[in-house]
N, C-alpha and C positions, 0 to 999 in steps of 0.2 A: 597482623590482625589484632584488633583491640580486645582487651578483656571485657569491655562493656558491651560488645556485640552479642546479640542473641544467636542461638544455634542456626536459625534460619538465615540470618545475614552472613554467617561464616560460610554457609554452603552455597550461597548465590554465585552464579556466573553471569554478571550483568551483560546486557546487550551492548554491543559496540557500534555506535552510529557511524555513518559515513563521515569522512574527514571534512571539516569546515575550515580550510586553511586561510590565513590572512596574508596572501602573497599577491602583489600587484600584477596585473596583466595575465592572470592565470586563466586558462580555459578549463572550466570545472564541469566535468562530465561524469561525476561519481555518485551523485545522490538523487538522480531522477527528478530534479527540480525543473519546472517549466521554464524554457528560455525566454518566452515572450513577455511575461509579466502580467499582473492582474488587469482586469477591465478598468478603464478610466472611471466608470461608474462606481467601482469599489473605492477608489481614492477619494472621489467626491463625497461618498457616504461617510467615510471615516472623518474627513475634515468637518462635515456638518455636525457630526456627533461629538467631536472633541471640544467640549465646552464645559461649563460649570457643572453639568450633570454627571461628570465623572466622579464627583464626590458621593454619588448615590450608588447603592448596589444595583446590579443589573437585574432584569427579570429572571428569576430562578428557573423558569420554564422555557426561556428563549422562544417565546410564542411566535414572534414575528418570523424568525428563521425557520422554525418548524413548519409554519404555514407556507412559506416559500418553497420548502422542500416537498411538502405534501402536494402543492399545486403543480410543481414540476413533474412529479411522478404519478400524479392522479391517484393519490391514496389519502385516506382520512388522516388528519393531523395526529390523532392518538396512536397512530402506528409508526410515528417518527420519534427517534431519540437523537439527541445531539450531545457532544462532549468535546473536551479540550484536546482536539486531535483524535484521529481514529485509534491511536494507541491507547488513549484513556477509555474509549468505547470498548476496545478489545479487552482491556484489563477488567472492566466491569462485567463483561461477558464471561471471562474465565472464572471469576469468583462467584458469579451469579448462576451460571448454568453448568459449568464443567467440573465442579467438585462432586464427583459421583463415585459409586462403587467400582464401575468398570473404567478402563483407561480411556483417555481422550486419544483420538487418532488424528494424525496429520502427516504430510509427506516428510520423507527424510531430508529432502533438499527443498527448503521453503523459507519463509520469513523467520529469521532466527529468534525473534522476540517471543514466539510461541513457547519455546523451551524455557525462556526466562520467566514467563508468567507461571509456567508449571512449577518452577523452582520456588518462586515467591509465594504462591498459594498452595504449595505442596500437593499438586495434582499429579496423579499417576497418568502416564502417557505411553503410547507406543508410536513409533514412526513407521510409516508405510513406504517402502522403497518406490521411487519412480522407476519406470521401465528403462530399457536400454536407450530409448530415444529421449529420455528425461521428461516423460509425460506421466501425468496422473492416470492411473487405471482404476476406474470406478469399482470394478468387481472386487478389487483387493480390500475394499472397505466394507464388504458384506460380511461382517462378523460382529460379535458382541462388542459394545463400546459405551462409553459415558458421554459421547459427543464426537463430532467430526468438524474440523475446520481446515480450510485451505484457501489460499488466494486464487482468484481467477480474473485475469491471467496470473499464473503462478510467478512468484519471485524467488530467485533471480532468473529463472529460465525464460519468462515471457510467454510461455505456452498457454494457449487458451483451451478450456474445456467447454464443449458445446452445452447449450441450455438443455438439450434433450438428454445428455448424459447426467447433468445435475438432477433433472427430474427423475431419471431412472434410479439414482441414488436415494432420492427422497421417497420414492415409492417403496423401496426396500426398507429403508431406515426410518421407522416411524416412532421409535421409543426414546430417542434422544435428540438433542438440538444439532442441526446441521447449520454451520455458519459459513457463509461465502464472503470472503474478504476481497472486496472489489476496488482496491486502491487504483487499479490501472484500467478498469473496464471501459472507460470512455475512449480509449485509443484503438479499439478493435473488437469489442465483444458486445454481447447483449446482456443487459442486467437481469439477474435472477429476481429482482423486485417484482417482475411480472408473475412470479409463481407464489408470492406470499399469501395471496387469498386462498390458495388451494392446499397449502401445507402448514399446519399449525406449529411445526417445529423448525421452520426455516427463518433464519435471521441473516440479513444482508447488511454488511458494513461498507462504508465508503469514506473518502477523505476529500477535502478541498485543497489539499497540498499539491496535487499533481495536475489534473486537467483544468482546475480553476486558478492555478498559480498563486495559492495562498499558503504556502508552506510556513511562512513567517508568522502567520496568525493562529495556527493550530485549531482547526475546525474539523471535526469528524461527525459521522452520523451513522445511524442504524435504522433500517426499516424492517418491520416484522409484525407478526400478529400481536394484538393488544396484550395478551397474556405475557409474552416475552418482553415487550416494551415496559410493562409494569414491573417486571423483575429487575430490569436495568435501572429503572427509576428508584426502586427501593435501595439498590446498591449506591447509586449516585447520592441520594439524600442521606445516606449513612456515611458518606465520604466527603463530598463537597457539593453543597446545594447551589453554588453559583459557579458552575464550571466555565461558562462562556461570558466574557466581559462585553460591555456595551459596544465597543468597536468591532469585535468579532461578529456579533449578531448582525449589525447593519452591513458589515462587509460581506458576510456570507449571503445575506438576503440580496444584496446588489449583484453578487456574482451569479446567483441562480437567475436573476432577472435579465442579465445581458446575454441572451442566447447567441447573438451575432458574434460577440467577442469570443465566447466559448468555442463556437464552430470555426472561427478563424484560426484559433490556436490549435484546435484538434487537427484541422487539415494541414497546418504547417508541420506538425509532428509526424503525421502519417506520410506525407510526401517526402520529408527528409529521412524518415526511417527507411522508406523504399530506396531512396538514393544511396544511403549508406550500405544497405544490403547489397545492392548491385556493385558498389565499389569494393566491398569486402570479398564478394564472390570472384571478381576479376583477379584478386590477389591471393586466391587460394584459401581464404578463411572458410571455416565450417561454422555457419551461423544458424541457431535455432529459429524456427518460425516465431515471430514476435507479434503479439497483439497489445503490447505495452509501449511506453515511451522510451524504451531502451532496447539494446540488442545484447544477446548473450552469445559470444563468439570465441573461437579459438583458431590458431593456425597450427597445422600438423607438424610444422618444422621449427616452431619457436615456443619456448616456455612462456606461459602466461606471466609469470613473475618478472621475466626479463623484459617483455613488452611493456608491462605496466611501469617498471622503473625507467625504461627508455623514454616512454611518453612523459613521465614526470620530469625527467631531465630536460625535456623540451617544452616544459610549461603547460602540460596537459595532464590532468589527473582523471583516472577511471577507477572503477572498483574491481579489485582482485580478491578472490576468496581462496585462501590456501587450503581450507578444509571444506568438505571432505575431498579425498584424493581424486575422485572421478570428475570433479569440476575444477581442479587446481590449475588447469591450463586455460580456463575460460576467463574472459574479461566481460564485465557488465558495463556497457557504455551507454550513457544517457544520450538521447538525441538532442542535439543543440541547434542553434541558429545555423543557417547555411554557411556563413563564414567560419564558424567554429568547426563544423563538420569537415569542411574543406581543409582546414588546418590540421585536423586529426588525421585525415588520409595522407596529407603531405608528410606528416611526421612518421606515420606508419611506413611509408615508402622508404624513408631513410633507415628505418630499423630492419626492414625485411632484406635489405641488400647485404647486411653484415652477418 
């Protein structure tokens, strides 16, 4: 540790992202990237924008993209916020809404960046255990808090909480912000954006990294009541008033405009997820119900660490979490293209016989 670091930096435990290896011919099923790729309209929009205008700052309000999002979800534009990936949107949310006297609540098994933000912004928090089926239990959040956040579907489990359960939570919890992190909602759930008009403390975040195939461009968004969006804008304009560049704005706009490509990709993931589920079941795996673009699965006779290493030795990487103990035998496996999924199953077959 450097003597020049502040006490805050010394105490940080940074987020560890999924591996981005540089190995030829690797089947990469570890970071939940979309296997199909972005809409051709996105590529065309980037090419059209990549000219001498890049010398100019982008629109600080990303108006074009906000309007596209507003039109897509049928909400007023002033209820839309955009940022440099949903992680930046979440960071602004944590500092803008969750620095409260009571602790922030989130699941004990969930997106691990939440704890990192709490460390960075010195936010008191409490984790709420998932039940024995690794599901979120809404009633467990009926207690004093300085805010509530969880992904829906949850990550890394893939389990979905119904919109009626989210509304039941909102009806009880009226004095703090409830944030629903919908990174994977397009693969099997119903967005809570439909509830924003009725609940002034609801904020919904999404990303274009998953269902829109734009992980490499870093585009995130939030939809919520104008009062909460104004709070996020105050944080943004005190941190980085130009979060999205020109290419990201036109690419995101084009992605929301091409509904056919989005639906083609969504159907591909859902159908391949179902196929993988069936293949794992035939081989004795125990797989959680998933509404995401990945499966969370384990085999009762094989250690998760062994399977993950065995797949890696065969040129396939998946995500393995060694902590906490009760998920240490699970693998989180991204749904890939059909040929990738077939190769995964073939590799698994060689591992299961030993």
